[in-house]
PABA-890003 format. One record per residue (C-alpha): y, z, x. Coordinates in steps of 0.05 Angstrom, whole numbers. Example, Ala and Ser with C-alpha at 12.3 -4.5 7.8 and 13.67 -1.06 7.14 Angstrom:
<atoms>
- -90, 156, 246
- -21, 143, 273
</atoms>
This chain:
<atoms>
- 60, -39, 547
- 62, -95, 599
- -8, -117, 579
- 15, -126, 507
- 72, -171, 529
- 27, -212, 574
- -26, -222, 520
- 28, -242, 470
- 55, -293, 519
- -14, -320, 537
- -30, -325, 463
- 35, -363, 453
- 58, -310, 403
- -2, -325, 358
- -35, -261, 332
- -102, -294, 319
- -105, -320, 391
- -86, -251, 417
- -141, -218, 375
- -192, -267, 405
- -168, -248, 475
- -176, -174, 461
- -246, -186, 433
- -267, -211, 502
- -254, -143, 533
- -323, -114, 547
- -304, -41, 553
- -300, -15, 481
- -248, 39, 496
- -202, -10, 531
- -212, -61, 475
- -192, -10, 422
- -130, 10, 461
- -112, -62, 475
- -120, -82, 402
- -74, -26, 378
- -22, -43, 431
- -24, -118, 423
- -21, -114, 347
- 38, -66, 353
- 75, -116, 397
- 64, -169, 344
- 86, -122, 288
- 152, -110, 323
- 166, -182, 343
- 139, -218, 282
- 170, -170, 231
- 195, -213, 173
- 168, -277, 205
- 95, -272, 185
- 63, -259, 117
- 28, -192, 110
- -31, -225, 77
- -39, -271, 138
- -39, -211, 185
- -91, -174, 143
- -134, -237, 142
- -130, -243, 218
- -145, -169, 228
- -204, -171, 180
- -234, -229, 219
- -233, -188, 284
- -295, -152, 308
- -309, -95, 260
- -293, -38, 309
- -225, -71, 325
- -201, -81, 253
- -171, -12, 241
- -133, -16, 307
- -107, -85, 290
- -80, -61, 223
- -53, 6, 249
- -23, -27, 310
- 13, -79, 269
- 38, -23, 222
- 64, 16, 281
- 101, -45, 307
- 132, -57, 239
- 159, 13, 240
- 184, 7, 312
- 220, -58, 297
- 248, -34, 231
- 319, -28, 206
- 348, 41, 221
- 334, 91, 165
- 288, 40, 131
- 234, 34, 185
- 180, 59, 138
- 192, 9, 81
- 159, -53, 111
- 102, -11, 137
- 90, 21, 69
- 88, -48, 37
- 41, -73, 91
- -7, -16, 80
- -20, -37, 8
- -33, -110, 25
- -97, -133, -10
- -157, -150, 32
- -162, -88, 77
- -224, -47, 77
- -221, 29, 67
- -221, 44, 142
- -165, -5, 155
- -123, 22, 98
- -137, 93, 121
- -114, 74, 192
- -52, 41, 164
- -30, 101, 122
- -48, 150, 177
- -2, 110, 223
- 53, 107, 170
- 52, 182, 156
- 49, 199, 230
- 109, 154, 243
- 149, 188, 188
- 146, 253, 227
- 162, 218, 293
- 222, 179, 268
- 255, 227, 218
- 271, 300, 209
- 217, 340, 176
- 256, 344, 110
- 268, 268, 108
- 195, 255, 127
- 171, 301, 71
- 217, 264, 21
- 187, 197, 42
- 116, 224, 46
- 114, 236, -29
- 115, 160, -38
- 47, 149, -4
- -13, 142, -49
- -44, 207, -73
- -105, 202, -28
- -60, 203, 34
- -13, 260, 14
- -58, 309, 51
- -31, 277, 115
- 39, 301, 97
- 62, 363, 134
- 98, 400, 78
</atoms>
C-alpha cells in the first residue's frame, strides 16, 4: 500500500507517469502486483476527476502483460472510493468503456463481480450481479 502512495507522489498524480514507472520493474511478478496496486490508488483518488476513456487509453499503452492489471486495479479503486451503496456503479460504467481488449474487459468484470461479494450481502450482490453482461454472469455466486 505504501508503494502505491509513493509511486503516485513520484508520478505527480499522473497515471501515465506511474504506469511508466511500474514498467521499469524487472521482476514480472512484482510488476504485476505493483500495476494493480498503483492503478487502484489512482482509481480511488482520481474517481470523477479523470475520463474513463483516458484511463483505458493509458492502460492499453502499457506493456501487454500489465494492461489487465492496470484496468482491474483502476476498477478496484473506483469501487473502494465509491459512494456508499453505489460503489459498483462507476466501476460497472468503467468496465464497458470502449478500447479495452478482451482480457482487460474480463479482468475488469472479474474485479467488479468479486467486489460485489466483498462489499455487499450475498442477496444484494446477487441483485446487482444480474446487471453484468451475460458472458460474466457465470462469475455470480447465486
